Backbone as numpy.savetxt, mean C-alpha at the origin, in Angstrom:
# Nx Ny Nz CAx CAy CAz Cx Cy Cz
-5.88 -12.06 16.04 -5.61 -10.81 15.52 -6.02 -9.80 16.30
-4.95 -8.95 16.54 -5.24 -8.13 17.16 -6.30 -6.85 16.97
-6.89 -5.96 17.57 -8.09 -4.92 16.93 -7.36 -4.31 15.67
-5.68 -3.86 15.77 -5.24 -2.50 14.68 -5.42 -3.49 13.37
-5.18 -4.97 13.51 -5.27 -6.21 12.42 -6.60 -5.94 11.81
-7.07 -6.35 12.24 -8.65 -6.38 12.76 -9.16 -4.85 11.96
-9.14 -3.92 12.37 -8.78 -2.53 11.77 -8.83 -2.12 10.19
-8.09 -3.28 9.72 -7.55 -2.94 8.32 -7.17 -4.63 7.34
-8.10 -5.41 8.02 -8.38 -6.80 7.27 -9.11 -6.15 6.27
-8.42 -7.30 5.56 -8.86 -7.61 3.40 -10.46 -7.85 3.74
-10.99 -6.88 3.29 -12.51 -7.57 3.01 -13.29 -8.42 2.22
-13.66 -9.56 2.15 -14.19 -10.60 1.24 -14.47 -10.02 -0.31
-14.65 -9.12 -0.73 -14.24 -8.27 -2.06 -13.56 -7.35 -2.59
-12.50 -6.95 -3.00 -12.32 -5.71 -3.82 -12.69 -5.14 -4.74
-13.04 -3.69 -3.96 -12.73 -2.84 -5.39 -12.54 -3.40 -6.64
-13.52 -3.25 -7.82 -12.36 -3.85 -9.08 -11.23 -3.45 -9.95
-10.74 -1.83 -9.10 -9.98 -1.37 -9.60 -8.42 -1.82 -8.91
-8.44 -2.49 -7.77 -7.38 -2.72 -7.32 -7.16 -4.80 -7.49
-8.17 -4.69 -7.84 -8.13 -6.30 -7.81 -7.29 -6.49 -8.53
-6.31 -5.67 -10.41 -5.51 -6.63 -10.63 -4.32 -6.55 -9.64
-3.36 -5.06 -9.32 -3.02 -4.75 -8.23 -2.37 -6.45 -6.87
-4.10 -6.67 -6.49 -3.98 -7.27 -5.42 -3.21 -8.98 -5.97
-4.20 -9.27 -7.29 -3.56 -10.32 -8.28 -2.15 -10.56 -8.63
-1.86 -9.38 -9.18 -0.57 -9.33 -9.55 0.81 -9.48 -8.15
0.27 -8.52 -6.65 1.11 -9.18 -5.60 0.76 -10.56 -5.51
-0.19 -11.40 -5.36 -0.25 -12.56 -5.23 -0.03 -13.49 -6.26
0.59 -13.14 -7.65 1.43 -14.00 -8.10 2.86 -14.17 -8.65
3.01 -12.83 -7.69 4.76 -12.59 -8.01 4.97 -13.35 -7.01
5.01 -14.09 -5.90 4.60 -14.94 -4.30 6.00 -15.97 -5.57
7.17 -16.37 -4.74 8.27 -17.16 -5.17 7.79 -19.20 -4.11
7.07 -19.40 -4.78 6.90 -20.67 -4.19 6.17 -20.83 -3.23
6.47 -21.51 -1.98 5.27 -21.33 -0.87 5.30 -20.19 -0.26
6.27 -19.18 -0.85 6.25 -18.18 0.04 4.82 -16.59 0.37
4.38 -16.32 1.29 3.69 -15.71 1.83 3.37 -14.35 1.14
4.98 -13.91 1.12 5.10 -12.82 0.54 5.82 -12.96 -0.43
5.91 -11.85 -1.29 6.49 -11.55 -2.45 7.52 -11.14 -1.99
8.96 -11.27 -2.84 10.00 -10.52 -2.68 10.45 -8.93 -3.78
10.61 -7.85 -3.01 10.39 -6.47 -3.64 11.69 -6.08 -4.58
11.95 -6.68 -4.93 12.89 -6.33 -6.44 12.23 -7.79 -7.44
10.94 -8.40 -6.97 10.34 -8.85 -7.49 9.53 -8.33 -8.23
9.24 -7.68 -7.72 8.07 -6.56 -8.61 8.77 -5.37 -9.62
7.52 -5.64 -10.64 8.31 -4.52 -11.52 6.90 -4.43 -12.42
6.51 -2.50 -11.65 5.88 -1.79 -12.17 5.09 -1.95 -13.36
6.00 -1.69 -14.35 5.44 -1.86 -16.07 4.62 -2.75 -15.94
4.90 -4.24 -14.86 3.93 -5.33 -15.17 2.30 -5.01 -14.94
2.20 -3.91 -14.61 0.59 -3.67 -14.10 0.26 -2.99 -14.86
0.55 -2.61 -15.87 0.23 -2.42 -17.02 -0.35 -0.96 -16.42
-1.59 -0.24 -17.05 -2.48 1.02 -16.46 -2.42 0.79 -14.70
-2.34 0.05 -14.33 -2.86 -0.06 -12.94 -2.08 0.82 -12.04
-0.51 0.75 -13.04 0.47 1.34 -12.15 0.76 2.65 -11.55
-0.10 3.00 -12.70 -0.82 4.90 -12.52 -0.73 4.75 -11.13
-1.97 4.32 -10.60 -2.72 4.18 -8.63 -1.55 3.64 -8.06
-0.27 2.79 -7.97 -0.03 2.84 -6.72 1.40 3.56 -6.39
1.84 3.07 -5.50 3.08 3.29 -4.57 3.77 2.42 -4.21
5.63 2.75 -4.16 6.31 2.10 -3.42 6.40 2.19 -2.03
6.56 1.74 -0.99 6.79 2.69 0.40 7.83 1.62 1.34
9.17 2.33 0.83 9.82 2.03 1.81 9.95 1.45 3.82
10.16 0.33 3.79 9.70 0.74 5.41 10.99 0.29 6.10
11.41 0.96 6.99 12.41 1.09 7.85 12.27 0.48 9.24
12.85 -0.14 10.07 12.64 -1.00 11.19 13.58 -0.05 12.72
13.93 0.05 13.47 14.36 0.71 14.92 14.77 1.88 14.74
13.21 3.03 14.57 12.43 2.67 15.25 11.22 2.72 13.31
9.89 2.26 13.74 10.11 1.73 12.32 8.64 2.64 12.19
9.54 2.74 10.38 9.05 4.35 9.48 8.83 4.16 8.17
8.32 4.62 7.35 7.96 4.60 6.59 8.17 5.77 5.48
9.23 5.67 4.32 8.91 6.38 3.04 8.58 6.25 1.80
7.78 7.72 1.39 7.23 7.12 0.12 8.34 7.43 -0.79
7.84 6.06 -1.99 8.90 6.74 -2.93 8.81 5.95 -4.23
8.79 5.14 -5.32 8.29 5.65 -6.52 6.72 4.94 -6.78
6.49 6.19 -7.30 5.28 6.52 -7.55 4.36 6.51 -8.79
3.18 6.02 -9.19 3.01 5.89 -10.49 2.27 7.47 -11.11
1.72 8.18 -12.14 1.43 8.99 -12.53 0.46 9.65 -11.33
-1.02 8.97 -11.10 -1.88 9.26 -10.41 -1.72 9.77 -8.90
-0.94 8.60 -8.63 -0.95 8.50 -6.82 0.47 9.55 -6.65
1.63 9.85 -7.66 2.31 11.40 -7.87 1.50 12.69 -7.69
0.58 12.60 -8.56 -0.74 13.64 -8.68 -1.05 13.77 -7.34
-1.73 12.75 -7.00 -2.61 12.37 -6.12 -1.64 13.53 -3.92
-0.99 12.75 -4.49 -0.28 13.00 -3.07 1.03 14.66 -3.37
1.27 14.25 -4.13 1.70 16.21 -4.45 3.52 15.31 -4.68
4.05 16.04 -5.66 5.22 15.73 -6.04 5.98 16.16 -5.66
6.22 16.91 -4.08 7.20 17.60 -3.57 7.20 16.65 -2.25
5.92 15.63 -2.23 6.21 14.71 -0.41 6.83 12.96 -1.47
7.45 12.84 -2.27 8.15 11.93 -2.79 9.65 11.95 -1.97
9.94 10.66 -1.10 10.96 11.12 -0.68 10.66 11.13 1.00
10.12 11.79 1.25 9.40 11.94 2.70 9.19 10.71 3.09
9.35 10.87 4.82 8.69 10.09 5.52 6.97 10.40 6.14
6.65 9.13 6.25 5.08 9.19 6.38 4.61 10.14 7.55
5.51 10.22 8.84 5.30 11.03 9.99 5.29 12.23 9.47
6.06 12.76 8.63 6.15 14.28 8.51 5.23 15.00 7.63
4.46 13.83 7.30 3.06 14.72 6.64 1.93 14.44 7.61
0.78 15.33 6.96 -0.49 15.50 7.79 -0.42 14.23 7.15
-1.38 13.59 8.25 -2.11 12.82 8.01 -3.70 12.87 7.68
-4.12 13.80 6.53 -5.43 13.33 6.62 -5.28 13.72 5.23
-6.71 13.73 3.97 -6.59 13.82 2.86 -5.77 12.15 2.20
-5.02 12.03 1.48 -4.53 10.69 1.05 -3.80 10.02 2.21
-3.04 10.60 3.04 -2.37 9.89 4.43 -3.51 9.25 5.16
-4.53 9.84 5.09 -5.41 9.56 6.66 -5.07 7.88 7.05
-4.59 7.50 7.78 -4.05 5.93 8.47 -3.70 5.15 7.48
-2.54 6.30 6.69 -1.54 5.21 6.16 -0.88 4.65 6.66
-0.02 5.60 8.02 0.91 5.35 8.04 0.83 3.98 9.72
-0.33 4.06 9.85 -1.18 3.02 11.13 -1.17 1.85 10.11
-1.94 1.63 8.93 -2.04 0.76 8.35 -0.97 -0.09 7.03
0.26 1.28 7.34 1.72 0.32 6.56 2.30 -0.56 7.91
1.86 0.52 9.65 2.52 -0.73 10.28 2.17 -2.11 10.53
0.58 -2.40 10.45 0.09 -3.68 10.24 0.40 -4.45 9.37
0.30 -3.63 7.98 1.47 -4.74 7.13 2.37 -5.11 7.57
2.96 -4.48 8.03 4.60 -4.71 8.01 4.72 -5.73 9.32
4.03 -5.12 10.52 3.93 -6.58 11.39 3.44 -7.81 11.17
2.09 -7.87 10.70 1.45 -9.11 10.48 2.16 -9.65 9.32
2.44 -8.99 8.27 2.88 -9.52 6.99 1.97 -10.22 6.17
0.79 -9.64 6.42 -0.38 -9.95 4.96 -0.98 -8.87 4.62
-1.71 -8.45 3.26 -2.13 -7.32 3.07 -3.01 -7.14 3.74
-3.55 -5.39 4.20 -3.99 -4.71 4.53 -4.52 -3.51 3.82
-6.38 -3.39 4.29 -7.31 -2.46 3.07 -7.98 -1.00 3.97
-7.73 0.20 3.59 -8.65 0.78 4.32 -9.27 1.72 3.31
-10.66 2.18 4.05 -11.69 2.91 3.06 -12.01 4.02 3.43
-12.04 4.64 2.93 -12.12 6.55 3.28 -13.28 6.37 2.99
-14.81 6.52 3.95 -15.93 6.63 3.41 -16.61 8.41 2.78
-15.54 9.10 3.70 -16.53 10.66 3.41 -15.58 10.94 2.35
-15.82 12.65 1.35 -15.33 12.85 0.68 -14.25 13.40 0.38
-13.49 13.04 -0.45 -13.58 12.01 -1.52 -13.25 11.19 -0.68
-14.35 10.22 -1.41 -14.30 7.97 -0.74 -13.20 8.16 -1.76
-12.77 6.87 -0.67 -11.85 6.28 -1.83 -11.32 4.84 -1.03
-10.91 3.56 -1.57 -10.15 2.22 -1.13 -8.72 2.19 -1.41
-8.46 1.78 -0.16 -6.04 1.08 -0.31 -6.41 0.29 0.17
-5.01 -0.56 -0.55 -4.44 -1.36 -0.16 -2.94 -1.04 0.09
-2.99 -2.22 1.06 -1.28 -2.53 1.37 -0.28 -3.63 1.55
0.04 -3.55 0.64 0.71 -5.61 0.30 2.02 -5.41 1.01
2.39 -5.98 1.91 3.92 -6.23 2.04 4.58 -6.93 1.13
6.04 -6.62 0.43 7.36 -7.10 -0.14 8.84 -7.63 0.78
9.28 -8.66 0.65 9.85 -8.96 1.44 10.80 -8.64 1.50
12.64 -8.31 2.06 13.55 -8.00 1.06 14.83 -8.11 2.94
15.66 -8.49 2.23 16.66 -8.88 3.84 16.37 -9.02 4.80
15.74 -9.90 4.92 14.56 -11.04 6.19 13.67 -10.30 6.36
13.14 -9.10 6.56 11.72 -8.97 6.26 11.32 -7.83 5.61
10.21 -7.27 5.92 8.79 -6.64 5.08 9.91 -5.26 5.19
10.03 -5.24 4.01 11.22 -3.88 4.33 11.04 -2.58 2.46
9.61 -3.33 2.31 8.33 -2.46 1.34 7.30 -2.53 0.91
6.55 -1.87 1.02 4.97 -1.43 0.78 4.49 -1.21 -0.07
3.45 -2.27 -1.04 3.06 -1.92 -2.54 1.79 -1.30 -1.97
1.47 -0.14 -2.33 0.46 0.71 -1.67 -0.38 0.81 -3.29
-1.76 1.36 -3.44 -2.80 1.40 -4.34 -3.86 1.86 -3.76
-4.12 2.80 -4.41 -5.59 3.43 -4.44 -6.57 4.12 -5.58
-7.94 3.70 -4.69 -8.98 3.95 -6.12 -9.87 4.95 -5.11
-10.06 5.81 -6.20 -11.53 6.85 -5.74 -12.66 5.70 -6.34
-13.67 5.86 -4.86 -14.96 5.37 -4.93 -15.63 6.35 -5.16
-16.70 6.26 -5.96 -17.76 7.16 -6.92 -19.24 6.86 -5.57
-19.84 8.29 -5.62 -21.19 7.73 -4.96 -21.26 7.74 -3.79
-20.46 7.70 -2.73 -20.33 7.93 -1.65 -20.17 9.00 -1.09
């Protein structure tokens, strides 16, 4: 595993708010596939957890990422004016801190990735790859605040 992949490796345990999203992603996989297909993801199936996710489109040659459909709290966190923008167009701080790099690792490795921002406001984030057209075409990204740090 590369240093970049290690930097975003999934921890032994996730924050409780991220667990249902990760478990939904795992349950959505078809047969023996390691990655679910993007068109199998139905955000309403996540219940209240859908508020904390955003779908990010992944493009190749060059590798780029665009903010797509977002749940209510994610749209509020990112700001409605950010919808449809590419990550490289956004300031890499706040909710976008390390997001482009984390997404790149998830696409290249085809495995879930994790990022924890420890300074205020503290949060944890997972990026879950979704398959389509013979490659990782989308990411399901979820964020939760971490209190007390």
